[in-house]
PDB file of the backbone (N, CA, C, O) and the ligand in Angstrom, with CONECT records:
HET     CU  A 101       1
ATOM      1  N   MET A   1    -234.686 -31.747 154.230  1.00  0.00           N
ATOM      2  CA  MET A   1    -234.601 -30.770 153.146  1.00  0.00           C
ATOM      3  C   MET A   1    -234.050 -29.472 153.694  1.00  0.00           C
ATOM      4  O   MET A   1    -234.220 -29.148 154.869  1.00  0.00           O
ATOM      5  N   GLU A   2    -233.383 -28.731 152.813  1.00  0.00           N
ATOM      6  CA  GLU A   2    -232.911 -27.410 153.199  1.00  0.00           C
ATOM      7  C   GLU A   2    -233.312 -26.430 152.115  1.00  0.00           C
ATOM      8  O   GLU A   2    -233.221 -26.728 150.925  1.00  0.00           O
ATOM      9  N   LYS A   3    -233.760 -25.247 152.542  1.00  0.00           N
ATOM     10  CA  LYS A   3    -234.242 -24.257 151.583  1.00  0.00           C
ATOM     11  C   LYS A   3    -233.764 -22.880 152.020  1.00  0.00           C
ATOM     12  O   LYS A   3    -233.798 -22.548 153.205  1.00  0.00           O
ATOM     13  N   THR A   4    -233.320 -22.084 151.055  1.00  0.00           N
ATOM     14  CA  THR A   4    -232.950 -20.708 151.353  1.00  0.00           C
ATOM     15  C   THR A   4    -234.041 -19.785 150.847  1.00  0.00           C
ATOM     16  O   THR A   4    -234.401 -19.823 149.671  1.00  0.00           O
ATOM     17  N   LEU A   5    -234.570 -18.950 151.745  1.00  0.00           N
ATOM     18  CA  LEU A   5    -235.584 -17.960 151.382  1.00  0.00           C
ATOM     19  C   LEU A   5    -234.957 -16.578 151.452  1.00  0.00           C
ATOM     20  O   LEU A   5    -234.152 -16.293 152.339  1.00  0.00           O
ATOM     21  N   ASN A   6    -235.335 -15.718 150.508  1.00  0.00           N
ATOM     22  CA  ASN A   6    -234.893 -14.323 150.544  1.00  0.00           C
ATOM     23  C   ASN A   6    -235.929 -13.512 151.298  1.00  0.00           C
ATOM     24  O   ASN A   6    -237.116 -13.550 150.973  1.00  0.00           O
ATOM     25  N   VAL A   7    -235.479 -12.780 152.303  1.00  0.00           N
ATOM     26  CA  VAL A   7    -236.375 -12.014 153.167  1.00  0.00           C
ATOM     27  C   VAL A   7    -235.976 -10.541 153.106  1.00  0.00           C
ATOM     28  O   VAL A   7    -234.833 -10.179 153.386  1.00  0.00           O
ATOM     29  N   GLN A   8    -236.950  -9.697 152.732  1.00  0.00           N
ATOM     30  CA  GLN A   8    -236.686  -8.263 152.669  1.00  0.00           C
ATOM     31  C   GLN A   8    -237.000  -7.586 153.998  1.00  0.00           C
ATOM     32  O   GLN A   8    -237.985  -7.917 154.658  1.00  0.00           O
ATOM     33  N   GLY A   9    -236.162  -6.649 154.378  1.00  0.00           N
ATOM     34  CA  GLY A   9    -236.479  -5.770 155.494  1.00  0.00           C
ATOM     35  C   GLY A   9    -235.859  -6.151 156.825  1.00  0.00           C
ATOM     36  O   GLY A   9    -236.120  -5.492 157.831  1.00  0.00           O
ATOM     37  N   MET A  10    -235.043  -7.203 156.857  1.00  0.00           N
ATOM     38  CA  MET A  10    -234.382  -7.551 158.116  1.00  0.00           C
ATOM     39  C   MET A  10    -233.140  -6.669 158.268  1.00  0.00           C
ATOM     40  O   MET A  10    -232.293  -6.600 157.377  1.00  0.00           O
ATOM     41  N   SER A  11    -233.055  -5.996 159.426  1.00  0.00           N
ATOM     42  CA  SER A  11    -231.957  -5.041 159.569  1.00  0.00           C
ATOM     43  C   SER A  11    -231.120  -5.214 160.832  1.00  0.00           C
ATOM     44  O   SER A  11    -230.025  -4.658 160.923  1.00  0.00           O
ATOM     45  N   CYS A  12    -231.612  -5.972 161.805  1.00  0.00           N
ATOM     46  CA  CYS A  12    -230.868  -6.036 163.065  1.00  0.00           C
ATOM     47  C   CYS A  12    -231.091  -7.382 163.739  1.00  0.00           C
ATOM     48  O   CYS A  12    -231.779  -8.257 163.213  1.00  0.00           O
ATOM     49  N   GLY A  13    -230.498  -7.524 164.906  1.00  0.00           N
ATOM     50  CA  GLY A  13    -230.596  -8.778 165.630  1.00  0.00           C
ATOM     51  C   GLY A  13    -232.014  -9.123 166.039  1.00  0.00           C
ATOM     52  O   GLY A  13    -232.373 -10.294 166.163  1.00  0.00           O
ATOM     53  N   HIS A  14    -232.825  -8.079 166.248  1.00  0.00           N
ATOM     54  CA  HIS A  14    -234.224  -8.334 166.591  1.00  0.00           C
ATOM     55  C   HIS A  14    -234.956  -8.978 165.419  1.00  0.00           C
ATOM     56  O   HIS A  14    -235.732  -9.916 165.602  1.00  0.00           O
ATOM     57  N   CYS A  15    -234.707  -8.475 164.233  1.00  0.00           N
ATOM     58  CA  CYS A  15    -235.315  -9.056 163.031  1.00  0.00           C
ATOM     59  C   CYS A  15    -234.878 -10.505 162.873  1.00  0.00           C
ATOM     60  O   CYS A  15    -235.691 -11.386 162.594  1.00  0.00           O
ATOM     61  N   LYS A  16    -233.599 -10.736 163.052  1.00  0.00           N
ATOM     62  CA  LYS A  16    -233.059 -12.093 162.932  1.00  0.00           C
ATOM     63  C   LYS A  16    -233.772 -13.029 163.906  1.00  0.00           C
ATOM     64  O   LYS A  16    -234.185 -14.128 163.536  1.00  0.00           O
ATOM     65  N   ALA A  17    -233.911 -12.583 165.149  1.00  0.00           N
ATOM     66  CA  ALA A  17    -234.551 -13.414 166.171  1.00  0.00           C
ATOM     67  C   ALA A  17    -236.028 -13.637 165.856  1.00  0.00           C
ATOM     68  O   ALA A  17    -236.551 -14.729 166.080  1.00  0.00           O
ATOM     69  N   SER A  18    -236.703 -12.605 165.336  1.00  0.00           N
ATOM     70  CA  SER A  18    -238.125 -12.742 165.017  1.00  0.00           C
ATOM     71  C   SER A  18    -238.347 -13.789 163.939  1.00  0.00           C
ATOM     72  O   SER A  18    -239.214 -14.654 164.065  1.00  0.00           O
ATOM     73  N   VAL A  19    -237.559 -13.702 162.882  1.00  0.00           N
ATOM     74  CA  VAL A  19    -237.724 -14.621 161.752  1.00  0.00           C
ATOM     75  C   VAL A  19    -237.330 -16.037 162.152  1.00  0.00           C
ATOM     76  O   VAL A  19    -238.050 -16.991 161.858  1.00  0.00           O
ATOM     77  N   GLU A  20    -236.207 -16.172 162.810  1.00  0.00           N
ATOM     78  CA  GLU A  20    -235.772 -17.513 163.229  1.00  0.00           C
ATOM     79  C   GLU A  20    -236.777 -18.121 164.209  1.00  0.00           C
ATOM     80  O   GLU A  20    -237.098 -19.306 164.120  1.00  0.00           O
ATOM     81  N   GLY A  21    -237.270 -17.309 165.138  1.00  0.00           N
ATOM     82  CA  GLY A  21    -238.212 -17.810 166.134  1.00  0.00           C
ATOM     83  C   GLY A  21    -239.521 -18.259 165.505  1.00  0.00           C
ATOM     84  O   GLY A  21    -240.073 -19.297 165.870  1.00  0.00           O
ATOM     85  N   ALA A  22    -240.018 -17.457 164.541  1.00  0.00           N
ATOM     86  CA  ALA A  22    -241.281 -17.795 163.887  1.00  0.00           C
ATOM     87  C   ALA A  22    -241.155 -19.117 163.130  1.00  0.00           C
ATOM     88  O   ALA A  22    -242.086 -19.922 163.110  1.00  0.00           O
ATOM     89  N   LEU A  23    -240.013 -19.329 162.517  1.00  0.00           N
ATOM     90  CA  LEU A  23    -239.816 -20.564 161.756  1.00  0.00           C
ATOM     91  C   LEU A  23    -239.627 -21.760 162.683  1.00  0.00           C
ATOM     92  O   LEU A  23    -240.184 -22.832 162.446  1.00  0.00           O
ATOM     93  N   GLN A  24    -238.846 -21.573 163.726  1.00  0.00           N
ATOM     94  CA  GLN A  24    -238.545 -22.695 164.614  1.00  0.00           C
ATOM     95  C   GLN A  24    -239.780 -23.157 165.382  1.00  0.00           C
ATOM     96  O   GLN A  24    -239.829 -24.289 165.863  1.00  0.00           O
ATOM     97  N   LYS A  25    -240.781 -22.278 165.496  1.00  0.00           N
ATOM     98  CA  LYS A  25    -242.035 -22.654 166.164  1.00  0.00           C
ATOM     99  C   LYS A  25    -242.855 -23.631 165.334  1.00  0.00           C
ATOM    100  O   LYS A  25    -243.708 -24.336 165.873  1.00  0.00           O
ATOM    101  N   LEU A  26    -242.608 -23.681 164.031  1.00  0.00           N
ATOM    102  CA  LEU A  26    -243.435 -24.500 163.144  1.00  0.00           C
ATOM    103  C   LEU A  26    -243.083 -25.971 163.291  1.00  0.00           C
ATOM    104  O   LEU A  26    -241.912 -26.334 163.405  1.00  0.00           O
ATOM    105  N   ASP A  27    -244.114 -26.818 163.288  1.00  0.00           N
ATOM    106  CA  ASP A  27    -243.883 -28.258 163.232  1.00  0.00           C
ATOM    107  C   ASP A  27    -243.140 -28.584 161.944  1.00  0.00           C
ATOM    108  O   ASP A  27    -243.514 -28.113 160.870  1.00  0.00           O
ATOM    109  N   GLY A  28    -242.107 -29.374 162.051  1.00  0.00           N
ATOM    110  CA  GLY A  28    -241.394 -29.805 160.855  1.00  0.00           C
ATOM    111  C   GLY A  28    -240.158 -29.000 160.552  1.00  0.00           C
ATOM    112  O   GLY A  28    -239.344 -29.405 159.722  1.00  0.00           O
ATOM    113  N   VAL A  29    -239.997 -27.854 161.217  1.00  0.00           N
ATOM    114  CA  VAL A  29    -238.782 -27.058 161.021  1.00  0.00           C
ATOM    115  C   VAL A  29    -237.786 -27.413 162.123  1.00  0.00           C
ATOM    116  O   VAL A  29    -238.087 -27.286 163.310  1.00  0.00           O
ATOM    117  N   SER A  30    -236.603 -27.856 161.717  1.00  0.00           N
ATOM    118  CA  SER A  30    -235.613 -28.248 162.724  1.00  0.00           C
ATOM    119  C   SER A  30    -234.585 -27.166 162.968  1.00  0.00           C
ATOM    120  O   SER A  30    -233.973 -27.127 164.036  1.00  0.00           O
ATOM    121  N   ALA A  31    -234.381 -26.275 161.988  1.00  0.00           N
ATOM    122  CA  ALA A  31    -233.398 -25.206 162.188  1.00  0.00           C
ATOM    123  C   ALA A  31    -233.691 -24.066 161.234  1.00  0.00           C
ATOM    124  O   ALA A  31    -234.187 -24.276 160.127  1.00  0.00           O
ATOM    125  N   ALA A  32    -233.377 -22.845 161.678  1.00  0.00           N
ATOM    126  CA  ALA A  32    -233.509 -21.666 160.831  1.00  0.00           C
ATOM    127  C   ALA A  32    -232.362 -20.733 161.164  1.00  0.00           C
ATOM    128  O   ALA A  32    -232.121 -20.426 162.332  1.00  0.00           O
ATOM    129  N   ASP A  33    -231.652 -20.280 160.131  1.00  0.00           N
ATOM    130  CA  ASP A  33    -230.468 -19.459 160.353  1.00  0.00           C
ATOM    131  C   ASP A  33    -230.500 -18.260 159.410  1.00  0.00           C
ATOM    132  O   ASP A  33    -230.357 -18.399 158.195  1.00  0.00           O
ATOM    133  N   VAL A  34    -230.692 -17.079 159.997  1.00  0.00           N
ATOM    134  CA  VAL A  34    -230.751 -15.843 159.211  1.00  0.00           C
ATOM    135  C   VAL A  34    -229.341 -15.305 158.971  1.00  0.00           C
ATOM    136  O   VAL A  34    -228.504 -15.278 159.873  1.00  0.00           O
ATOM    137  N   ASN A  35    -229.106 -14.882 157.741  1.00  0.00           N
ATOM    138  CA  ASN A  35    -227.908 -14.119 157.409  1.00  0.00           C
ATOM    139  C   ASN A  35    -228.354 -12.701 157.073  1.00  0.00           C
ATOM    140  O   ASN A  35    -228.904 -12.456 155.999  1.00  0.00           O
ATOM    141  N   LEU A  36    -228.118 -11.774 157.988  1.00  0.00           N
ATOM    142  CA  LEU A  36    -228.621 -10.405 157.814  1.00  0.00           C
ATOM    143  C   LEU A  36    -228.000  -9.724 156.602  1.00  0.00           C
ATOM    144  O   LEU A  36    -228.699  -9.040 155.855  1.00  0.00           O
ATOM    145  N   GLU A  37    -226.700  -9.901 156.398  1.00  0.00           N
ATOM    146  CA  GLU A  37    -226.028  -9.224 155.287  1.00  0.00           C
ATOM    147  C   GLU A  37    -226.566  -9.702 153.948  1.00  0.00           C
ATOM    148  O   GLU A  37    -226.732  -8.911 153.019  1.00  0.00           O
ATOM    149  N   ALA A  38    -226.837 -10.993 153.853  1.00  0.00           N
ATOM    150  CA  ALA A  38    -227.342 -11.550 152.602  1.00  0.00           C
ATOM    151  C   ALA A  38    -228.849 -11.360 152.461  1.00  0.00           C
ATOM    152  O   ALA A  38    -229.380 -11.430 151.353  1.00  0.00           O
ATOM    153  N   GLY A  39    -229.541 -11.122 153.572  1.00  0.00           N
ATOM    154  CA  GLY A  39    -230.995 -11.023 153.534  1.00  0.00           C
ATOM    155  C   GLY A  39    -231.648 -12.365 153.260  1.00  0.00           C
ATOM    156  O   GLY A  39    -232.638 -12.453 152.534  1.00  0.00           O
ATOM    157  N   THR A  40    -231.082 -13.406 153.850  1.00  0.00           N
ATOM    158  CA  THR A  40    -231.605 -14.751 153.609  1.00  0.00           C
ATOM    159  C   THR A  40    -231.828 -15.476 154.934  1.00  0.00           C
ATOM    160  O   THR A  40    -231.281 -15.115 155.976  1.00  0.00           O
ATOM    161  N   VAL A  41    -232.654 -16.512 154.841  1.00  0.00           N
ATOM    162  CA  VAL A  41    -232.766 -17.455 155.951  1.00  0.00           C
ATOM    163  C   VAL A  41    -232.686 -18.865 155.364  1.00  0.00           C
ATOM    164  O   VAL A  41    -233.400 -19.207 154.422  1.00  0.00           O
ATOM    165  N   VAL A  42    -231.809 -19.661 155.939  1.00  0.00           N
ATOM    166  CA  VAL A  42    -231.673 -21.062 155.528  1.00  0.00           C
ATOM    167  C   VAL A  42    -232.477 -21.897 156.510  1.00  0.00           C
ATOM    168  O   VAL A  42    -232.235 -21.860 157.717  1.00  0.00           O
ATOM    169  N   VAL A  43    -233.446 -22.659 155.978  1.00  0.00           N
ATOM    170  CA  VAL A  43    -234.336 -23.439 156.822  1.00  0.00           C
ATOM    171  C   VAL A  43    -234.096 -24.921 156.572  1.00  0.00           C
ATOM    172  O   VAL A  43    -234.061 -25.374 155.428  1.00  0.00           O
ATOM    173  N   SER A  44    -233.932 -25.663 157.653  1.00  0.00           N
ATOM    174  CA  SER A  44    -233.892 -27.120 157.572  1.00  0.00           C
ATOM    175  C   SER A  44    -235.254 -27.632 158.012  1.00  0.00           C
ATOM    176  O   SER A  44    -235.735 -27.284 159.090  1.00  0.00           O
ATOM    177  N   TYR A  45    -235.873 -28.456 157.182  1.00  0.00           N
ATOM    178  CA  TYR A  45    -237.248 -28.852 157.480  1.00  0.00           C
ATOM    179  C   TYR A  45    -237.547 -30.234 156.914  1.00  0.00           C
ATOM    180  O   TYR A  45    -236.825 -30.765 156.070  1.00  0.00           O
ATOM    181  N   ASP A  46    -238.651 -30.794 157.422  1.00  0.00           N
ATOM    182  CA  ASP A  46    -239.160 -32.072 156.938  1.00  0.00           C
ATOM    183  C   ASP A  46    -240.380 -31.777 156.067  1.00  0.00           C
ATOM    184  O   ASP A  46    -241.404 -31.301 156.556  1.00  0.00           O
ATOM    185  N   GLU A  47    -240.257 -32.063 154.780  1.00  0.00           N
ATOM    186  CA  GLU A  47    -241.312 -31.661 153.837  1.00  0.00           C
ATOM    187  C   GLU A  47    -242.628 -32.418 154.059  1.00  0.00           C
ATOM    188  O   GLU A  47    -243.659 -32.046 153.499  1.00  0.00           O
ATOM    189  N   VAL A  48    -242.593 -33.470 154.866  1.00  0.00           N
ATOM    190  CA  VAL A  48    -243.832 -34.178 155.195  1.00  0.00           C
ATOM    191  C   VAL A  48    -244.701 -33.339 156.148  1.00  0.00           C
ATOM    192  O   VAL A  48    -245.929 -33.418 156.116  1.00  0.00           O
ATOM    193  N   ASN A  49    -244.049 -32.550 156.980  1.00  0.00           N
ATOM    194  CA  ASN A  49    -244.755 -31.842 158.053  1.00  0.00           C
ATOM    195  C   ASN A  49    -244.957 -30.352 157.819  1.00  0.00           C
ATOM    196  O   ASN A  49    -245.765 -29.733 158.510  1.00  0.00           O
ATOM    197  N   VAL A  50    -244.256 -29.768 156.877  1.00  0.00           N
ATOM    198  CA  VAL A  50    -244.370 -28.320 156.693  1.00  0.00           C
ATOM    199  C   VAL A  50    -244.107 -27.986 155.224  1.00  0.00           C
ATOM    200  O   VAL A  50    -243.286 -28.618 154.559  1.00  0.00           O
ATOM    201  N   THR A  51    -244.837 -26.963 154.734  1.00  0.00           N
ATOM    202  CA  THR A  51    -244.645 -26.551 153.351  1.00  0.00           C
ATOM    203  C   THR A  51    -243.919 -25.206 153.300  1.00  0.00           C
ATOM    204  O   THR A  51    -243.850 -24.471 154.285  1.00  0.00           O
ATOM    205  N   ILE A  52    -243.386 -24.920 152.126  1.00  0.00           N
ATOM    206  CA  ILE A  52    -242.741 -23.625 151.917  1.00  0.00           C
ATOM    207  C   ILE A  52    -243.751 -22.499 152.172  1.00  0.00           C
ATOM    208  O   ILE A  52    -243.423 -21.486 152.790  1.00  0.00           O
ATOM    209  N   ASP A  53    -244.976 -22.691 151.691  1.00  0.00           N
ATOM    210  CA  ASP A  53    -246.000 -21.663 151.881  1.00  0.00           C
ATOM    211  C   ASP A  53    -246.207 -21.335 153.367  1.00  0.00           C
ATOM    212  O   ASP A  53    -246.342 -20.171 153.743  1.00  0.00           O
ATOM    213  N   THR A  54    -246.227 -22.369 154.191  1.00  0.00           N
ATOM    214  CA  THR A  54    -246.400 -22.155 155.626  1.00  0.00           C
ATOM    215  C   THR A  54    -245.238 -21.358 156.202  1.00  0.00           C
ATOM    216  O   THR A  54    -245.431 -20.480 157.043  1.00  0.00           O
ATOM    217  N   MET A  55    -244.039 -21.670 155.744  1.00  0.00           N
ATOM    218  CA  MET A  55    -242.858 -20.945 156.234  1.00  0.00           C
ATOM    219  C   MET A  55    -242.899 -19.487 155.781  1.00  0.00           C
ATOM    220  O   MET A  55    -242.583 -18.578 156.549  1.00  0.00           O
ATOM    221  N   VAL A  56    -243.293 -19.277 154.521  1.00  0.00           N
ATOM    222  CA  VAL A  56    -243.388 -17.906 153.999  1.00  0.00           C
ATOM    223  C   VAL A  56    -244.407 -17.109 154.804  1.00  0.00           C
ATOM    224  O   VAL A  56    -244.156 -15.964 155.179  1.00  0.00           O
ATOM    225  N   GLU A  57    -245.558 -17.724 155.067  1.00  0.00           N
ATOM    226  CA  GLU A  57    -246.594 -17.033 155.850  1.00  0.00           C
ATOM    227  C   GLU A  57    -246.092 -16.668 157.244  1.00  0.00           C
ATOM    228  O   GLU A  57    -246.364 -15.576 157.743  1.00  0.00           O
ATOM    229  N   ALA A  58    -245.364 -17.581 157.863  1.00  0.00           N
ATOM    230  CA  ALA A  58    -244.856 -17.323 159.217  1.00  0.00           C
ATOM    231  C   ALA A  58    -243.925 -16.115 159.214  1.00  0.00           C
ATOM    232  O   ALA A  58    -243.937 -15.308 160.144  1.00  0.00           O
ATOM    233  N   ILE A  59    -243.124 -15.999 158.170  1.00  0.00           N
ATOM    234  CA  ILE A  59    -242.201 -14.853 158.084  1.00  0.00           C
ATOM    235  C   ILE A  59    -242.986 -13.581 157.784  1.00  0.00           C
ATOM    236  O   ILE A  59    -242.728 -12.532 158.373  1.00  0.00           O
ATOM    237  N   GLU A  60    -243.943 -13.678 156.867  1.00  0.00           N
ATOM    238  CA  GLU A  60    -244.744 -12.495 156.519  1.00  0.00           C
ATOM    239  C   GLU A  60    -245.531 -11.995 157.726  1.00  0.00           C
ATOM    240  O   GLU A  60    -245.725 -10.791 157.889  1.00  0.00           O
ATOM    241  N   ASP A  61    -245.986 -12.925 158.573  1.00  0.00           N
ATOM    242  CA  ASP A  61    -246.707 -12.534 159.790  1.00  0.00           C
ATOM    243  C   ASP A  61    -245.838 -11.685 160.716  1.00  0.00           C
ATOM    244  O   ASP A  61    -246.352 -10.915 161.527  1.00  0.00           O
ATOM    245  N   GLN A  62    -244.536 -11.829 160.590  1.00  0.00           N
ATOM    246  CA  GLN A  62    -243.616 -11.008 161.393  1.00  0.00           C
ATOM    247  C   GLN A  62    -243.377  -9.641 160.750  1.00  0.00           C
ATOM    248  O   GLN A  62    -242.722  -8.780 161.339  1.00  0.00           O
ATOM    249  N   GLY A  63    -243.903  -9.445 159.552  1.00  0.00           N
ATOM    250  CA  GLY A  63    -243.800  -8.129 158.915  1.00  0.00           C
ATOM    251  C   GLY A  63    -242.739  -8.010 157.852  1.00  0.00           C
ATOM    252  O   GLY A  63    -242.346  -6.904 157.483  1.00  0.00           O
ATOM    253  N   TYR A  64    -242.268  -9.143 157.354  1.00  0.00           N
ATOM    254  CA  TYR A  64    -241.238  -9.110 156.309  1.00  0.00           C
ATOM    255  C   TYR A  64    -241.760  -9.711 155.015  1.00  0.00           C
ATOM    256  O   TYR A  64    -242.643 -10.568 155.024  1.00  0.00           O
ATOM    257  N   ASP A  65    -241.204  -9.250 153.907  1.00  0.00           N
ATOM    258  CA  ASP A  65    -241.582  -9.803 152.610  1.00  0.00           C
ATOM    259  C   ASP A  65    -240.594 -10.901 152.228  1.00  0.00           C
ATOM    260  O   ASP A  65    -239.401 -10.823 152.520  1.00  0.00           O
ATOM    261  N   VAL A  66    -241.127 -11.922 151.567  1.00  0.00           N
ATOM    262  CA  VAL A  66    -240.329 -13.093 151.231  1.00  0.00           C
ATOM    263  C   VAL A  66    -240.396 -13.357 149.741  1.00  0.00           C
ATOM    264  O   VAL A  66    -241.464 -13.265 149.138  1.00  0.00           O
ATOM    265  N   THR A  67    -239.264 -13.685 149.147  1.00  0.00           N
ATOM    266  CA  THR A  67    -239.261 -14.246 147.814  1.00  0.00           C
ATOM    267  C   THR A  67    -238.574 -15.608 147.891  1.00  0.00           C
ATOM    268  O   THR A  67    -237.518 -15.750 148.508  1.00  0.00           O
ATOM    269  N   VAL A  68    -239.183 -16.597 147.263  1.00  0.00           N
ATOM    270  CA  VAL A  68    -238.679 -17.973 147.347  1.00  0.00           C
ATOM    271  C   VAL A  68    -237.529 -18.159 146.356  1.00  0.00           C
ATOM    272  O   VAL A  68    -236.961 -19.247 146.266  1.00  0.00           O
TER     273      VAL A  68
HETATM  274 CU    CU A 101    -234.594  -5.381 163.323  1.00  0.00          CU2+
END
């Protein structure tokens, strides 16, 4: 599955790395790619092992707001 999440507050390469790293640490996430200009992250994941809620929480834990 692939899902695009809208993430508020990402402004630089550090933000990109934080969000991508938090997602890639999760079981079931195979890839995460932040687009800073668009304010989005595209996540490739296995829905058997991870939920959208878990991904949202992981991003929020880094200090960013998410809209699905
Ligand atoms: Cu930043």
